Structure formats: structure tokens, C-alpha cells
N, C-alpha and C positions, 0 to 999 in steps of 0.2 A: 519669703520662705527661707532664703539663704541666710538672712540676718538672724532669723529665729533659730536655725540650726546651729549657727556659730555661737549664739547665746547659750543654748543648751549644752554644747560642748564645753564652753567656758565655765558654766556653773558646775558641771561634772568635774572639771579639772581643779578648780579652787576648792570645792567641797571635799573632794578626795584628799587633796593635799593637807587641808586643815584637820580632817577627821583622823587620818592616819597618824599625824603627829599627836593630836589631842588624846587619842585613846591608846596609842602604843609608843610612838616615837619619844615622847617626853619621858615616860617611865623607864625606857631603856637607855636614856642619855642623861637622866637627872644627876647621876653620880659625877658627871663632868661639869655640872653647874648650869645646865640648860634650864631655862625657865618655862613654866607652863603658860599657855595662852590665857590672858585675862579678858574675859568677855564683858565688855561694857559698851556704852554708846560710841565712844571713839573707835573701838575695835569694829563695831558694826559698820561704821562709815568706811573704814579701811577695807573691810571685807567686801562691801558693795563696790568700792572703787576698783578693787582687784578683779572682780567679775566683769565690770564694764571694760576695763583695760584689756583683759584676756579676750573678751568678745571682739574688741577692736583688732587684736593681734590675729585671732583665728579667722576673722572675717576679711582680712586683707588678701589681695591676690598677689601671687608671686610675679614680679616683673624683672628683677635683676638679682645677682648674687648677694648684694648687701641686705636684701630682705631676710636672708637666713640669719644674719647677725641680729637684726631687729627682733625677729621671732625668738631666737634663743636667749638673747639678753633680757627680753621681756619675760619669758616663761621661767627662766632659771635664776634671774637676779631680782628684777623689779617685783614680780608677783609674790615670790616667797618672802621677801623682806616686808611686803605690805601685810601679809597675813601672819608673819612671825616677828612682830616688833618686840615681843617680850622674850624671845628665845635666848638673848644674851644674858638675861636673868638679873640685870642690874638696873636697867631702865634709866634714861637720862632726861626724860620729859621733852625731847626734841624730835620725836618720830616724824612729824610732818615735814619739818625742815630737812631732816636727813633723807626722807623719801624724795624730796625735790632734787637733792644733790645726786641721788642714785638714778633718778629718771631723766635728768637733764641731758646726759650723753645720748640717750635714745633719740630725742628730738633733734639734737644737733646733727647726729649722723643721718637721720631721716632727711633733714634739710640739705646737707652737703651732697648726699647721694642722689638728690633730685637732679643734679647736674652731671653730665657725662663729658669726658674729654675726647678730643680727636687726636689720636696718636698714630705716628708712622708705623708701617708694617715692614719688618725686615727679618731675615733669617741667615744664620751663619753655619748651621749644622742640622742634620736630619734628626727628627724627634727620636727615632729608634736608637741613634748613637747616644743621645743625651740619656736615654733610659738605661742603656748598657753601662755607661759611666757611673750613673747613680747606683746601679745594682752592684757594680764592682767595689765602689767606695764603701757601701754598706756592709758587704761581706767581709772586706778587709778590716773594717772597724770592729766587728764582732770577733773576728779571729784574733785581733790585737788584744781585745779585752780578755778573751779566754786564755791567752798565753800568760796573762798577768792577773789571773782571777783572785779575788779575796778568799780567805780561808773559809768564810761562811757560805760560799756559793753552794746553792742547792735548789731543788724544786719544791721545797716545803713552803706552804702558805703561812704556817704559824710564825716563822721568823723572818718574813719578808721585809718588815720594817728594819730589823737588825741588819739585814743584808744591805739595804739601801744606805744606812749610815756608814757601815764598814767600807762599802764601795766608794762612797764619797771621800773617805780618808785615804783609801788606796790610790785612787786616780786623781785626787785633788780637785779643788774648785778653780775653774778658769783654765784648766789644762786642755791640751789638744784632745786627749782622750774623752774628757767630760763633755767638751763641746760637740765632738763628733757623735758621741752617744746620744745627746739630747736631740741633735739634728735628725739622726736616723730614727730614733724612737718616736718622736713627736711629729716629724715632717715626712720622712721618707716611707716608713712602713705603710701608712694609709695610701700613699701614691702607688706603691707596689701592688697593693690589693686592688686599687682602682684600675690600673693597667691590666692586671690579671683577669678581672671580671669584665671590664668594658671591651677589651680587645681579645678576650678569651685566650690569654696566654698563661696557661697553668703553671709554667715554670716560675713566673713572678709571684703567683699565689703561694706556691710551695716554699720558695726561698724566703718570702716575707714571713711565713709561719715559723720556719726554723730560726730566722733571725730574732723573732719575738721570743722564742723559747730561750735563746741565748741571753737576751736581756733579762728575762724573768729569772733565769738561773743565777745571774750576777747581781741584779738590782732588786729583784722581787717586785717589779713594777706590774701593775694590773691595768692601768688606764689605757696604754697603747692598744690593748686588744679591743677595747670599746671603740677607739678611733678606727681600727681596722674593720670591725663589723659594720660600723656606720658608713665607712667608705665603700665597702662592698655592696651594701644595700643601695647606696646612692648610685653607684655604677650600674647596678642591675636596673634601677629605675630609668636611667638615661638610655640604656640599651633598648628599652621598650618604647623609646621615642620621647621627644620633648626636650626641655631645657632645665628641668628641675622642678617644674610646677607640681607634678604629682607627689614628689618626695617632700616638697614644702608642706603640702596639705597633710601628708601622712605623719609628720612629726607630732602633731597633736594627738593622733590616734595611737602612736607608739607610747607616749606618756600615759594615756588613759589605759592602754593595755597593761603597762607596768603596774599601775595602781590596782587594776583588777587582779593581777597575779599576786600582789602583796596581800590583798584581802584573802585570797584563796589559801596562801601559805599560812597566814595567821589563823584562819579557820581550821585548817587541818593539823598544823604543827604547833600553833601558839607562838611561832617565831617565823620571821621572814628574812631569808638570805638577801633577797632583792631589796628589801627596805634597809637592811643593815649596810649593804655594800654599794648600793646605787642611790636610792632615795635619800638616805642620810647624808651621803657625800655631796650630792648635787644641791639639795635644798636646805637641810638643817645646818650643816657645817658652814655653807656659804653665808647664810643669814646670821649665824652666830658670830662669824668673823667680821661681818659688816658692823655688827653691834660693837665688837671690840675696837675696831678702827675708829668708829665714831666717838667712843669714850676717850680714846687717845686724842682725837682731834679737838674734843671739848676740854682737854686738860691743859695744864700750864707748860707742857713739854712740846706743844704744837703752836706754830705761828702761821696765820693765814698768808703771810707774805713770803715765808721761807720754808714752811713745812715742819718736819721734825727738827727741834732745836737742840736736842741732846747730842753732844759730840760722840760719834760712833762711826766705825768703819763698816758696820753691817748695813745691808739693805733693809728697808722698812719692814719687809715681810719677815726676815730673820729676827729683827729687833722686836717686833710684835710677838713672835712665837717664843723667843728665848727670854726676853727681859720683861715685856709687858704681861704676857700670859704665864711666864715662869716655867716654860716647858723646854728643857734642854734639847738641842738638836732639832728644833721644830721650825720649819719654814712656813709661816702662816700666810699663805697666799690669798689674795682677794682679787676682785676684778680690777682691770688696769686703771680705771678712772679713779677709784678710791685709793689705789696704790700710789698714783702720781700726786693726788691731793695730799696724802699723808707724808709723802717723801719730799715733795717740792712746793707744796702750798697751792694757792689759787692759780698761779701762773702755770704750774705743771698740769693742773686739772684742766684748764682751758686748752693748753697746748695739746694734750693727748686726745681730747675730744676732736679737735680739728685734724690731728695726725691720723687717727683711725678713720675718720670720715673721708679724708682725701685718699688714703690707701685703698679703702673699699670702693671709692669712686673710680680709682684707677683700674681695679679688677673688674668693675662693671664695664669699663670701656674696652677691655681686651678679651672679654668672655667669648666673643664671636670667633676669635682666632683658634681657641682650643677649649673644649669643655672642661679640661682639667683645671682651668682657672676658677670654675664654679666650685669645684671641690676644695681648692686652695682657700677660697673665700670662706667656705664653711669651716675648714680646719683652723684658720686664723681666728674666726669668730669664736670657736670653742676654746682655743688656747687663751685668748685675752679675757675670758670669763674668770680666770684664776691666775693670771700672771701679767707682767708688764708687757705693753704693746711692743716696745722695742726689743725686749728679751725674746718674745715670740717671733719677731721678724728675723732676728740674728741667730740666737742660740738654738731655736727650733728649726732653723733652716728654711723658713718660709720665704725670706728674701732671696736666697740663692735659687730656690725652686722657681720662683716667679721669673727671675732673670734668665735662667736656663731655658725654660719652656717658651718664654717670650722671644728669645733669639733662635728658637728651633723652627725648622720647616715642618709644619703639621702634616702628618700622613693623611692620605685620602681615606674616607670612610670605608671600612672593610679591608684595608690593606694592613696586614699585621707584620710587615717586615721589621 
């Protein structure tokens, strides 16, 4: 019965994903060069494979934090590329081989995370002190940015992309300000929401909200608010008891609920904000960029032994965006495995698979010390779906957060000091 239920959910997930794009998404993105799904025998096999794989994902039981990575990578990267092989619009006739390269990291991480490490336990500071230091650094970061804000700073949605480009010019790439901004936006804000909800400390929630407003005012970023909502829902799930099992199961229902809302919006308005701002970004753009990266990989500017062979000081994501796609000031991020393959070749691809597997295995091993490590595992899993694993670890502050909370003395349950 459980297997049948997982299969029905999987069919609903894949069918909704395909139909929303086929009947709406393609027509609203055709101007960008997106291709329509070509329904033939090969596509039918890919479609069935996607359903079977999704059934495997939704039928698995949560056992450790790394399972969140497997679920998210499967649902957001592998399955969409399986059903959108033509979205790149150019087709290179190697979809099956490409799909193997996309899916291999899933099974590598699954294997590595089957093993857990035995690590020493120690603490040098109280968790409440660590939280206060993080909060102080975050507030100072936003104050520092506001004192040197770009001229375009505003709360407008229409020019959010312009604000992001100007802020990048004002603060510079690789500067202390840009690094602190990335750390707070991607790493710290979800942690503040988690602390606020899980430990019922409203001050953390309020400060986190106002800090996000500051970042939106300057950078026009929208993704952090999704991370914060996700973190709050997860914290609420943990407060009800358990170690993340209920939230793991609910992820599938969250996506199905989003699909239902998309259809409702389309039925009433003929346009869906949710499809344009969330579904498109998560599924269409990701699959489109995977197609772009594979075209680069199959070209004469790529070497399996060295990666990109064109002399450039740009990262592969910026090169793909600005030079390969011809879009100025575009950072065409993709999942960390394809990023490392295109940048460094086969060695980089293998390295990052083991790196991610070992880091998630480490988080699996320390999850009993503090439930916050389960959240950090989810955050890291989300970040590496569209950026380098090392960038997520350093620039997004994940590494520092892990070190800080690993060395802290965990408060007793119910103690909110």
C-alpha cells in the first residue's frame, strides 16, 4: 500500500511538471530560446524512468540529514532534466549519457553516506553566546552596507536585477563586504529564523526579517526569503517532535501543492506568479542551463582532462553566462557537479562527488549533538543545487556555522538562555 501511494505521488509530480511546461511554460519562455518537449519513443522511456525514479525517492524513509540532499537533488535536478531534455532547444543527441553524468553524484553520495564517522565531542562556548555573536555580526554587516548603499537602492521589484548588478560594482567581487553579505544572506538568515521558531525567541525572527529587508533594499534578492520560510517550517516540524522525518515526507506534498496553485492561477488569471517566479526558476532554468553546460562540454573548448581550455580569469558560471550564452553580467550557475566537471574536467567531477559525500557524512555523524546540523545539511543541499560546493561552504558561511556550533555547548531542551 505504501509503495502504491508513493507511485501515485510520483506520477502526480512528473505529470504536473511536464504538463505545466508543455501547455504554458514553453510558450511564456519561447522568446528566450527554450525548446518544446518532443514526444517520441525515447521521450516516453525517459518519462517512465522519471516516474520510477521519483517513486524511489518518495518511497524512501528518512534516516539521516543527507537524505534531504538525495531527495532535493533528485526532485529538482535529475527528474526535471529527464523530462525536459529538449528545453535547451538545440539538442546534441547525447541525452542518455548526459543523464548518467547528472545522476552519478546521487548514487555516489548515497554510497558514501551509508557510512558514519565517530567524532570526538567538545565545546568551548555556550550556544547562546555563539548565537549572539552571529546576530551581532549580521546586524553590523547590514549597517555597513546601508552606510555605503548604491544609488539604485530601493524596495522596487521591477529593478531588482539592476540593483544586484550595481551593488556588485559598488561593493566589488571578493571584498569583505561581498563575502559577509553572502554569508549572512545564504547562511545566517535561515539560522536566525530556525532559532526564533525552534526556541521561540521572537527577537531573532524580527531581526532576521529586518535584515532581509535591508538586503532586498540593496541587492534586490528574493531567494533568501524562500530559505527563511523553508527554515521556519522545518523548525516548526522539529518542535512537534522527531528528527526531520515528517518534514522529509512533506517536501513532496509542498511541491504538489505548488503545482495545484499554479493550475488555479492559470485557470483564474491566465498567468501564474508562482510558475513564473518559482517553478520556472527551480525546474526550467536549471534544466536549460544543464543543456547549455553539456553543449559546452561536447565542444572543442572543453577537455575531459582539464575542463574549460579557453584562457580566462572568469569562473565557469560567469563564462557560460557572458561568453557562451552572450548575456552580459550573467552568472549562469548550475549544480556543483556539472560546475566542477566543466571547470576542472573529470578529476574535478569525481573530486566534488566525494567531497560532498564526505561533508554530508560528517553532518550525519554530528546531528545528534544539535538539531541545527540537520538544518545546515538542508541549507547546504539547497545551495549546491546551483553553485560550487566549495563556494557554498566558504562564501555562504556554511563552514563557519558548522565549526561554531560544533564547538558550542548545546543548551538543554526548553532552556532559551
